[in-house]
N, C-alpha and C positions, 0 to 999 in steps of 0.2 A: 116702425119696420126697420130692421137692420139691413146694411147696405150689401151688396152682393160680394162674395169673397173676391172676386176678380178685380173689383174697383178698390178694394182693400189692399190689395198686393200692389196695384198700380199706385195708389197714394204713397205706400211705404217706400217703393222703388223712386218715386219722386222726391220724397225726403231725403233718401240717402243719398240720391244724385247731387241735392243740394248740398247736403253735409260734405261730398266729397269735393265739389267746386270749392266751398269756402276753407275746406282744408289745404288745398293745394295752394290756395292762394294766401294762406296764413290768416284768414279771417276766423273769428268766432262761429262756431257751428254747434248745432243739436247733437250731442255725442250719444245721447239714448237711443237713436236710431241705428246706431253702429254696432254690430257685435264686437265683443273685445277682441276677439282674435283678428278681426278685420282691421279694427284701431290700430292695434298693435302693429299688423303689416305695413300700415300708412306710416307709422312713425318710424319704423325700421327704413322704409323706402325713402324717407326725408333725411334721415340721418344719413344714409348712404348717396345722398346728392342725386338721386334718380329724378328725371324730368319726366313728370307727368303726361306732356303733350307730345314728346317725339317718339318716332318708332324706337324700341328698345334695341340696342346692338348685342347680339349674342355671339361670344366667342365659342370655337369649336375646337377640340383637340385635334392633334396630327394623328394619321393612321397609326404610327408608332406609339404615340402617348396613349391612344385608344387601346391599342392591344395590350399594353401594360396594366391599363386600368381593369380592363376585362379579366386578366389573368389574375390580377390583385383579387378581384372580387368574383373568383369562378364558383366559390362554395355557395354565395348569394345568388348567383344566376342559375346555378344548378337546382337550388331549392325552389327559386321562383318559378322556373321554366313551365311543369306541368300547370301551375296556377294561372300563369299567363295565359296558356292555350285554352283553359276553359273561359277565363275573361273574355279573350278575343272572340269566342265562339257567342258568348252572352251578348257582346256589344256589336255583333255583326249586323250592319245595314241598320244600325241606330244612329249614326253620326257621330259615334264616341271613339275616342283612343286612349289607350292605357300605357302609362309610362312607369318604368322601373328606375329609381335614381338611388346613388348612394350618398351618404352624408359626404360634405355639407350640401349637396345640389347637383351632382353630375349625373347625366343620363346615362343609363347602361343599355335599356332596351325600350323600343316603341312598338307597339302593334295595335291593329284596330281596323275599323272601316277604311277601306281603301281611298274613298274620296275625301274623307276627313284627314286621312294619313298624309296624303299629298299635300294638302293645303297646309298641315302641321309642318310638313318639311320644309315649305317655302318660308315659314317662320322660324326655321332652326331649331324645330322640335324633333331632334335627331341624336342617337347615341353619341356619346362624346361632347354634346352641348353642355356649356357651363350655365347652370340656372340657379345660382349662389344668389343670396341677399345683397351680396356686394356688387354682383353684376347686373341683377334685375329687379332689387328690392324685393319685398315680400310678396309671396305667391302661396298657393295653397300646397304646392311641393314642399318648399322650404319651411313655411309655417307649420305644418303638420309635425315636422321634425323638431322645430323650435320649441312648441306647445306640447310636443309629446302627447298627441291626441288626434283623433280623427276630426276633420272640419270640411267645409266648403267654403268657397270664394266664388262668387258668380257677378256677372255683370260690372256696374260701377263699384261693386266692392274691391275691384282690383284698381290698384294705384296708378297704373298707365292707362290711358284712355284707349290705346290699341288692343287692349285685352277685354274691353268691356264687352265684347261680343262673345264671350266665352264663359263657360261654367265649368269649374273644376272641382272635383272631390278628392281629397287625399287622406291617406292613413299612414302612421308609421310602422316600420318593422323592426322588431328587437332581435339581439341575441341572446345567449343563454344567461348573460348577467343583467338582462332588461335593460341594456344599452341601447339607444336608437343607432341603427346602422343604414337606415335608409327609409324609402317611402313608396308607396305604390299610389298612382294618381289615375283618375279617370276623367277625361276632359272632352267637352263637345260644344257645339255652338250654343249659344243663349237660349234659343227658342226651344232646344231640346232638354232644358232642364228637368230633371226628374228627381223626385225626394227620395226614390229608392236607391238611387247612385251611390249615396254615402253608405249606406247599409251593405252594399255589395263590395264596395272597396274596403270597407272596414273588415268584413268577413274574410276577402282574399288576402289583405295583408297579415292577418291573424294566422292564416294557414301556413302563408310563406313563413313567417316568424318561427313557426313549430317546426317546419320542415328544416329551416335554417339551424334552430337549436338541435335537432338530432342528429344533423350532419356535423355540426361542430363538436356535439359530444363524442360521435362516433370517431372524428378525427383525433379528438383529444386522447380519447381512449386507445386508439391504434398509435398514437404517438408516444403516450405513456408506457404502453407494451413494448413498442420499438427501443425507447430509452431504457427501460429495465432490462430487456433482453441485451442491449450493448452493454449495460452494466454488468449484468451477470457474466457475460462472455469475456469482459476485461479483468475479472477477478483470477487471481492466480489458483485459487482453490476451485474444486468442483462443487457445484450446488444442485442438490435435489430438492423438490417441493412436494410433499404428498400431503393428501387430503386426509380427513377424518376416518375415511375407509381405509386408509393406508395405500391408496393407488397413487402413482407417480404422475404429478399434473405439469411439472416444469423440470428441465435438466439443461445446463449451460453445456457449453461445448468441451469444456475442460472435464466435466463429468463422465460425458461420454467417451472422451479420448483415455480418461484414467481407468474406467471399467471396462474398455476394450469392446463397448457395445454400440451399436446403431442408435441414432435418436429415435427412430420409429420402434425399436425394441423396448425402449424405456417408457414412453408416455402411456399412460393408461393402464400400465402392468402394476399388479401388487408388489410392494417394496420386496417381500419375502421370496420372490423369484429370483432376485439379484444377490441373496444373502447365501453364505455358505451354511450348510444344513446345520453343522455343529452349533452354531452362534445364533441361530435364527431366533431361539426362544428369548435369549438375553437382550438381543437388539429391539424386538417387538415389545418386549416389557418395558424398555427403556422410553420407547416412543409413547407408549399407552400411558406411561407414568406422568407424561406432561410437564417434565422438568427439564432446565436446561442443564446438559450434562456432556461430558467428553468421554469417549471410549474408543478402542481399537476396533474395526469392524472388518471382518474377512468378506469381501465381495467375490462372488462367481462369475467372473467375465467370460467371454467366449471361448477363451482357449485355457485358462489357468484361474486360480484362486489369487487375490491381491489384497493384501493387508493394509488398511489405510487407519490413519489417524482422523475421528469425526467428531464433530460437534452438533448436538441436536437441540434444536431451538424452537420451542412451541410458536406457533404462529396465533396470535390473538388479535380479536377486534378491539375497539376503543371501549368497548362495555365488558372487557375480559372474556368474552366468548372464545374459545380455542377453536379454529378452524382448520388446522393442519399443523405439520412440522417441517421446518427446515432444516436439511443436513447439510453441513459443509465439510468437504473432503479434502484432506491434505494428504499426499505421499509421505511416507516415512523418510524418505531420502531428503524432502524439502524440510521437514522439522530438523534433521540431522545437520543439514546445511545452516539452519538459523542457529542451532545449538552452538556449532562452530564457531560463527561469528560472534555470538554473545560470550562464549567461552574463551574467547582469544585464542583459539587453536591455529596458532601460524608460526612460522620461524622468522625471525627478525635478524638474524646473524647470516654472514656469508663468509666465505673464504678470506676477503679483504679485511675482516675483523679479527682473524688470526693471526698474532704477532710472534715472532721469533725467527732467528737466524741460525741456530745451533744445526749441526749437519744430520744429527739423529731425527730432530724435530721435523726438519724440512722434509725429510724422507717420508715420515708419515703423513705429512700435510699432501705432498704429491700423490701417494698412494690413495688418500681419502678422495682428493681431486680425480682421480680415474675411477674409482669405485663408484663415485656419485654417479657417473653417466651411464652406470649398469644397473640392472635391477636386482644385483645380487644382496642377499642379506649382509649386514655388518655387525661385528661384535667389536665394540670399543673398550680396551682394557687400560687400567690406569688408576693411581691413587685417587682419594677424594680431593676435589678441588683443582684438578688437573685442566678441566675445561671439557669434558666429556659430552656435555650437552650443546656447548659451543660447536664441537666437531659434528655433532648430530644435525644441528640446525644448518649448517653450511652445507653439509652433504645433501639435505633435503632441498636447499635453495639451488643448488648445483646440479640437481637431476631433472628429469622429465617431468617429474610430480610436483613441480615447484608451486604450480597453481592450485594444487591439492593442500588439504589441511596437514598440519604437523601437529600431531596429539602426544604429549609425553606423560609419563606416568611414573613414579617412583615406588617400586616394588616393597621397599623397605619402610615406606611412610604410611601406608595402608595396613589397618589392621587385618590378620589371617582370614577373620570371618567375613570380611567385606571385599577382599582382592577379587574374588571371582564376580561379584556383581559388578565391580567397578571395570574390570576387564570385558564382560560379556553382556552386562545389562540383565533386566529382569521385566517380567510383565508384570501388570497392576496385581497387588494383593498375592506376590509370591511367596511372600514370607513375612512374619510379623515385623511390623515396622516399615514396610516396603512402602514405597508411594502409590496411592490408588491408580495413577496414570503410569506406572512403570517408569523406566529409565532405560535410557540408550549407553550402550557400553563403548569403553574407548576404541575397541576393535571397529565398530560401526562408524563412529566420529571419524576415524582415521580412513576410512574406505576412499580409495583412489588418492591416497596421500601417503604419508610415514607416521607409524607409531614406533615411538622411542620406548623402550623399556629400561629405564635406569635401574642400577642396582638389583639386576636380574638374579644375582646370587642369593638375594633375600626371599626369592620366592619359593612358597611351601611346595614340598613334594607332588602333593596331590594335585596343585595348581600346575606344575611342570608338565604333567601328563595331558591335562587338558589343553595347555597352551601347545603342546607338541601336536594334538590332533587338529586343533584350529589351523596351525601352520602347514600341515600336511594336506587337510581337506578344503582350506581356503574357504571356511566358513564357520559360523559360531551360532550357538543355540542360547537365546536367553535363558535365565533362570526362570522355571515355571512354564516354559514353551515348550511345544513339541517340533515345531518347523524350525529348520536351520535357515539362516540368513547368509547368503554368499558375500564375502568380504575379500576386496583385492586391496591391501596395504602393505607397503614395504616396511620390513622390521628391521629397526637398528636397536640392538642391545648393548647395554654397558654394564662393566662389573668393575668393583675396586678390589677385588680378591681373586686369586688363581683358581679358575674353575676346574681345571685338572685336579689340583688338590681337593677341591670340593668333591669331584667325582671319586677319588679315592677313599675320602671320608664318607661317601654315601650320602652327602647333602646336595648333589645335584646330578640329573640324568645326564648320561653319557650321550644318548640318542639325541636329545634336546641340544647339548653342547654342539654337536657336529651340524644340527639342522640351523643353529643360529651361526655358527662360525663358519661363514663361507669366505669372508674377508676379515681377517684380524688386523685392527689398528691399535697400536701400543703408544699411548701418549706417555712421554717421558716425565718424571716429577721434576719440578722446579730446581731442586738441589742439583740435578743433572743438566740443568740449562743456566748456568750462572751467568754466561755471557748475554743471555737474553734478558736478564732482571733491569738492567738500565732501560731497555726498549719498552720493556712491559711496563716499568714504574713510571716512565714519562706518559705512556700512552693511556694509563688508568688515571694519571693525575690530571692529565689534559680533559680528559672525560668528565671526571668528576668537579672541575674548576669550571665549567663552561657556564653554568648558571650563578656561582656562587662569588666568583672573581672577575674582575675586569682584564687581569693579566695573566699568562701562563706562569704556573707555579714552576721552581727550578729545585733540583736535590744538590747539594754540595757533595763534594769529593768525599769526604769523610762518611756522610750519612749513606752514601752509595755503595761504600766499602763495607759498611756494616750490613746493608741489604744482601750484597752479594756474599757475606760471610756467614749469613744465617742458614740454618738447615731447611726452613719452611716446610714442617710437616702437614701444615695445611694447604700448601701447594699456592697457586695463583688464587683461590679464594681468601686465603690468609694475607697474601700481598695485597689484594684489593681493600682489606679492612684496616690493614696497617697505612696505606696511603691515605684512606679516608681521614683516619685518626690524625695522623701528621699533618693534613692539610687543615685540620679542625683547630689543633693548637699552635700551627703556626701564624704569627700576626701578620707576615708581609708575603706570604707565599713562597718563601724559601726554606725548603725542608732541610733542617740541620738535625745533626746526630741526637741532640737533646729531645728532639721531636718523636723520636721513636720509641717504642715500648722499652722498657727496661731490658727484657729477655732478648732483645735485638741489639739494643745499643751497648750492653754490657759486653765486652769482646772476652770477658774471661771464660764465660761459658762455653763458647764454640773452641776457645784454647784448650779447655779441659777436656773437650770430647774429641779433640784431634787424637785419631788411633783407637778411639773406642768405636764400636759397633754403632751402626745407625740405630738398631734397637734400643741400645742403652741411651742413646742421646734422646730418642723420642720419648722414652720412659722419664728421663730427667725433666725434660720440658713439660710434660703433661703434670706431672708431680708437683712441679713448681707452679704452674698456672692454677692447679686445684686449690693448693695452698693460698696463692694470691687472692682468689676469688672464694675464699672460704667455703669451699665445696659446693658453690652455685653452678650447677652444670651448664645453665643457658649462658652465663656471663663466661665460664671458661671456654665453652665452645666459641663464642663469639670472639674471644681474645686470640684463640688458636687460629681461627678462620676456618673452622671445620664443622660439620654437622653434627647434631646432637647423637644420633645414632652412630656416627663414626666415633665419637667421643667414648659411649657407653661401652662400644666393642673395644676399644684401646683400654679402658678402665678394667674390663673384665680379662683382657689378655695380660696385663701387668699386675693384675690381681691387686689393684688399689682400691680403697675406699673413696667416699667423696670427698674427704679432706686431704687426699694425697697420701696417706699411710697406708702401708702394706696391710 
């Protein structure tokens, strides 16, 4: 006949109590009667030097510390609140209390039967109580988090004698990564022990975990959304996101401002509602094509049409499925600014870099200084190599437009069929060989700055008419485009020939001449500034020797006399080349007469040309240089210090062949 169940439980409790006594005294005991998690809690308690016979001392956080703790775990408290309310109703008048704790064992909330609650408070079972293993040893509250499982500790299963009158059921609470973040414990007096309590606390802790995960995921989603919004709004480009139905789902603040629309007028709208009607089909086709591409898109804003450079990027999931398209929007002005920076469109010289003391030259420098402070158009005249671009850069840097770009273009260096595209730009695919994305012209690059048109006399007549219209209307139209672009750029033109003579010959428009020539500055050739040659030569040699020599170079008296006697058909550009050559062949930095080219050091040629016309002298020099270089145009131009185009003109003028013969 089997023994009654009650007597069996009583016997088990007696065996467990005997095991507890022997364990606390360090004597051998029967561990088979002790549950593994209980034995583990005893071992932890002993390791922490917890006294099994004395009343445990529970430390409690201060009000300020508790406030910080509750704020730190506000999401857990919020997730647990409705569950704790239900548990409180369930255990009302049952003699139980429920406690919510966070790792590693700090109490956040205590609810339950008022009579038991008051008794628990006397045992410091209150919010802010520190019930960690270091403070109290192993308990159901701490062991459920350590073992990561629901468990129950009752009576003498507690290591401390003063807890033997309690039964505690506890279950861990997990976050979205399955990490233990806390526990829920239901405790009561030992006589009230109920086998259903562990099931209740397990279900309640699971519900709290689910709610906590959801709140954490919502918070993470909101945080991610806020971060993405912050990133979108920090971009200098506008950003539009559209779904597969071509409806706008996102727009950053720059996109709203660029398009001149309100945020509410963008979200949820079909993208075609903000596209100019002429380009809708092309843009929608590009989006539906699902390829990454760049193109100019005209947007219809609240007041006008805005042409923007855009990049279309398909939005794809990791499995390759396309779920939409991102459109980044960049104003043309911003791209132009980038092109200016990359293209080096700035002026590096100022009036302090212009050297010379001759009266005629100083007068022109002073005129340039005064003209710089105005917005007047300027025409620089002078032979090749006299420093016209130096003057142009100095004027720009002395003007109110100094912070804007300085864009220079040589009208003689660009083929006739490309000059228009260089000046005015073109749209993508405007002609055979054009870039697919189009090109910004020099006029647009120079907006709010200075455009320097060098050798304006070489500009073809048909282009002179278009230039005149651009100057009159203050706007340009790209090749292949129908919409003009307003441009506000100061024009400085330069010529190395007499434009009045060109007008008489019919190669230059008179109306364009007067449009350009508001202030004419004539830069005298170097042969008319012989007294400036020593200053210029020393300045050039000083600049050239900065990186090559430890000491400043010097020029002997005889070498300087040869430099001053020379006619300088290539002007300052030729002087620069001669100085560089002399510095290269001089072993000690002292420039002597023998270090100069033969056509300069040989004084016979200048003597022979005394009384001879300048034209005849130029003819002799060019003829001799061609012969010395065996007709090589590049080497001859370099020796003379003049541009190849200038040399070609001189050859045609004097009817010379490439070897110098008539």
